[in-house]
N, C-alpha and C positions, 0 to 999 in steps of 0.2 A: 833815712828813707830806704836805703838798700837793705838795712837790717829788717825793716818792717815787711818788705816784699819777700825776702828770703824766709822770714818767720811765717808769713802767710802761705807761701808755697810749701814749706815743710809741714805746716798744719793741714793743708789740703791733701798732700800726699799721704800723710798718716791717716786722715779720715777715709780716703779712698781705699787704702790697704785694709783698714779695720772693718770696712763695710762689706768686704768680700765674704762669700760663703765659707764656712769652715770646712776642712778636709773631710770630716766624717759625715757631712750632709749630702754628699754625692754630687754628681755633675748635672743631673736633670732638675728642672724646677719642681718645687713642691706643689702638689695638686692632686686631683683625682687620677687614679690609674686608668690607663687605656682599657676600654671595655670592648671585648670582641663581639661583633654583631651576630655571629653565627654560633652562639652557645646553644647546645642542645638542652632543651628543658628536661627536667627530671621526670615530669609526668608524661613526656612525649618520647621517651627512649624507645618504646616498642611500637610507635606509630599510633597511639591512642590519643585523641584530642579531647576526650571527655574530661571535664574537671573532676578531680577526686579530692576528698579531704586529706589532710596531712596525716591523720591518725591511721589511715589505711596503708600508708607507705607505698602507694602505687599498686596495691594488690586488687586487681579488678574482680577476681573471684570472690574476695571478701565482700566487696560492695554488692555483687550479685546475690550473695547469701543474705546480706542485710536487707536488700530490697524484696527478697522473697518472704521475709517475716512480716506479719501484720504490723500496721503503723503503731498500734498501742504497745508493741513489744520491741520496737526498734530502739537502739541506744540513743540517749539524749544528745550526745555530741553529733550524731549523724543528722538528727532532725534540726538541731541548731545550725549545723553547717548548711543544710538546704535552705533554711530561712535567710541566713546571711547571704548566701549566694543569690537568692532571688532579689534581695535588697540591692546587691551590687549591680545586678542587671538593669534595674530601673532606679537610679538615684533620684532623690527628691531635691528639687532646686527651688529657690525663692528668687523673686525679682529683686534687683538691687534698689536700695533706697536712693532718692535723689540727693546729690551732694550740694549743700547750701553754700559751700565755700567757692564753688565754681561759678554759680549763677551771678 
């Protein structure tokens, strides 16, 4: 009986030791990194709050030049960005279907 208890304790200690994190995994738990709440937005570095397409790389003068061109001659990516931005402003929603499993 004493051998069974000592074998059980030895097995429990070995299991606890093996279940520890390895030395190369670090001391903090694995998960998402902490995100700073006051991160300066790339498009708002100079105090401008207007949304700009990624292709312009934040160049407001380039957008002003594109907007001065007639609509027929504007680049497709700019017109496409305007359409997608309008869709993002007013997303289409649908009512949920009733769940037959709850009733």
